[in-house]
N, C-alpha and C positions, 0 to 999 in steps of 0.2 A: 778249061772248066770255067763257065760263067758263074755269076753270083747266084742265079736261080738254081743251078745244079748244086752249088755249094750248100745253099739253104736246105734243099731237099735231102742231101746227104746228111747234113747235120741233124735234121729233124728225124730221119730214120735211125740215126745212131743214138739219139737221146730218148726215143719213144719209150722203151722199156724201163730205163731208170726213172724217168719222170712218172710213169704209170705206177711203179712200185712205191715211190715216195708219196704219190697222191693217195694211194690206197692206205698206206701206213698212217698218214695224217688224218684221213677220214675215220679210221678205226682205232686211233690211239687211245681214246677213252675206254673202249671195250677191251683192248689189249691190256691196259693198266689195271682194269678190274679183274682180269684173269691172273695177273701176277701172284696175288696171295695164294692162289690155288696150286701153284707150282710146288712140287716137292724139291726139285733141284734144277737150277739153271746155271750153266757154265758159260762164261765168256772170258776167253784168255785165261788169266789166273784167278778170276773172281768166281766164287761159287756161292749161290744163294741157298742155304739150307737151314735157316734160323728155326723155322717152325718144326722141322723134323728133329733137330738136335734138342730142342726144348722138350719134345715128347719123349725122346730117349732118356733125357735126364730125369724126367718125372717118373719114368718106370724104374730107374736105378735108385732114386732117392729113398724108396721104400726100404731098401736094404741098408742104406748108408745112415740115414737120419732117423732117430726115433720120432714118434708122434710128438708134436709140440705140446709143451705143458700148458697150463691154464693162462700163462702170461705170454701173449703173442709178441713178436718183435715190433709189430706196428699196432697202434691203437685202432679201434673200429673206425674212427673218423679218417685216419690216414689211409686205411685199407680201402674204404669206399672212395676216398679221394683218388687213389691210384687207379682204381677200376674206372672211374669217370674219366680220368686223364688218359687211360688206355683207349677209350673210345674216341677221344679227340686227337691224341697224338701218341701212337704206340711207342715211338722213340723216347719221348719225354717220360712216359710211365716206366719204361725199362731203366732209364737212367736214374730216376727217383727211387725205384725199387732196390737198386744196387747200393745206395748210400747206407742204409742200416747194416748191410752185410759187411761193408768195409769198416764202418765205425765199430761194429761188434768185434771184428777181428783185431783191430788196433787196441781196443779196450782189453781184450783177452790177453794180448801180448804184454800189456802193461801190468795186468793183474797177475800174470805168471812170472813177471820179472824178466821177460825176454828182451834183451837189448837188440834194437833194430838199427841197422845202418841207415844212413840218410837215404840211400837208394831204395832200401826196403820200405821206408815210410812213404816214399813217393810212389813206388810201384806196388800195387796191391799183390802182385804175384810174389814179391819178396816177402810180404807179411805172411802169406800162406806157407811159403817154404820155411820161414823161420819157425812158425807154429808147428809145422809137421816135424821139423828137425828136433824141436824141443819136446815132442810128444804131447803137445797141447791139443792137437787134432790128429785124427787118423789120416793115413795116406788117401783113403777114399774121400774123406771130407775135403782134403786139400785138392784132389782132382775135381770134385764138384765145385769147389770155390773157383778154381781156375777155369772150368768150363763155363760157369755163369759169368765170370769176368770177360772171357773171350766173346761170349754172346753179347754182353753189354758193349764191348768195344766195337763189335760188328754193327750194332745198332747205332752207336755214336758216330762212327766214321763212314758208314755207307752213304753215298750221295743221295740216293732215293731209296729210303728204307720203307718197305711195306711187309707186313706179316699178318696172318690171320689173327683175329681178336682173341681166339681161344689160346693161341701161343703166348700172347702178352699176359693173359690171365694166369697161365701156367708158370710163366717166368716170375711173375709177382709172387705167386704162392711158393715156388721153390726158393726164391730169395728170402721170403719171410721165414720159411722153415729153417734155412741155414742160419739166418741171423738169430733166430730163437735158440737154436742149438748152441751157437757160440756164446750167447748171453747166459744160458744155463751153465756152461762151463766156467764162466766168470764167477758165478755164485758158488759153484762147487769148490772153488779154490780156497 
């Protein structure tokens, strides 16, 4: 085999992979724009279902949480701030929306005199478990708390996190309702 035959053979072997990569790179912006529309994407052990799970939680929350009282968990300025942030960075809005939930849970534990282990204070899941064991929140509220926490972790740790804007808005509203419910329980103590 001479060098010309080797190059021809090599070119024939690499033609399809190079063509597929070229098409992918030419269409990558269009493919990225379609990602938020996906309901589910599986790759190995990773599953992208953030928007779908938020919608399911929004439907379940009607039964779990009462309508928020006149005192929302976030002030009007903070809520509009989160909505603006959601348009710029969905991940940041989700992370910021979670903070009042976690703070309200910790304050409720303190108000009810629930002793939290060091691990429970560090892991939000431990706070929800301690509150549920003490009867400070219902099992359904603990499950909602943990579902929102898992979605927050998914947003925080996903390498390239994208989700539809309405999913971010729903997450913010769910977080606000849960934080308000936890704050109302502090007052009722």
